[in-house]
N, C-alpha and C positions, 0 to 999 in steps of 0.2 A: 746252258741250263738243261737242254734236251739230253746232252751227253750225261749229265749228272743224274737225271731221272732214270735214264737207261741203265747206268751202272748200278744205281741203288736197287732197281727192280731185279737186275741180274743177281746181285748179291743176296737179295731176299729169297729168290727162287732157289739158289744153291743152298741156302741155310735151311729151307724147309724140306730139302730133298733127303736129309738124313746125316749131314755133316761128314760124309765120306764120298769119295769118288769111285764110281763103279768100274772104272778102267784102270785101277791101280794094280800093280804087281808087287809081290812081297807082302810083308805084314803091315797092317795099319791099325791104329787104336780107335775104338769107339767108346764114348761115355754112355753108360746105360741110364735109363730112367728108373727111379726107385720110388716106391710107395711104402711109407713106414707107418705101422700101427704099433701099439704097445707090445703086442705078442709076436708079430711077424713083420718082416720086411721083404718085399718082393721087387726084384729088379728085372728089367726086360730090355732086350736088344732086338731090333727089327731088321730084316733084309729087304730093302726096297729095290734091289737090283734084279735083273732078269736072269741071274745065274746063281747057283749055289755057292756058299762061302763057308769055309771051315773056321770056327771060332773057339777060342779058349777064354772063359769068363771067370773072373775072380771077384767075389763080393766080400764086403766087410761091413759089419754093423757094430754100433757102440751103444752101451746101455747108459742109464742115468748115473750109475756109480762109476762109469769109465771102463768097464770090461768090454773087450772086443770079441766078436765071433766071426769066424771066417768060413767060407764055403766056396766051392769052385765047380764049374761045369765045362764040358767040352763037347763038340760035335759039329755036324754040318747043318746049317740053316738053309732050307730050300727057299726059292724065290717067294716072297710074300709071307714067309714064316717068321717065327719068333724063337728066341732062346730065353728061358726064365731061370732065375736063381732065387731061392728062398732062404732066409736067415731067421731063426727062431730064438726067442728069449727063453731062458731057463725058467724064470718065474716072473711073469709079466706084471703081477700085482705089486711085488716088492721092488723089482729092478727092471722097468720097462725099457724097450728100445727107444732111442731118441734120434738116431741118425743112421743112414746106410748109404753105401756107394758101391758101385761095381765098375770095373774097367774090363774091357774086352779087347783082345788082340785077334784080328781076323786076317784071312787071305783068301783069294779066289783060286 
């Protein structure tokens, strides 16, 4: 039982650390967190590690009528920094945004 509790707390601490390993080499994927409003969608990726990482981020939003909008961003995220991507609706009153997602590929 003690081993099970220790394993569960270890997995929980790794999950809250940002879903990626700070000692990885090569490229790795990070799922961004997105906030969707009828007019705009904003997605963010955080760097919780103690060293800079280079990231390429691609976002996609979908409207109520099923149209897609794409945007991308690339650059270096310093330790404790963020990378944002914003997707806008053409006419939020007629065809608002209903969903957004962004995937990020990073390396140290």
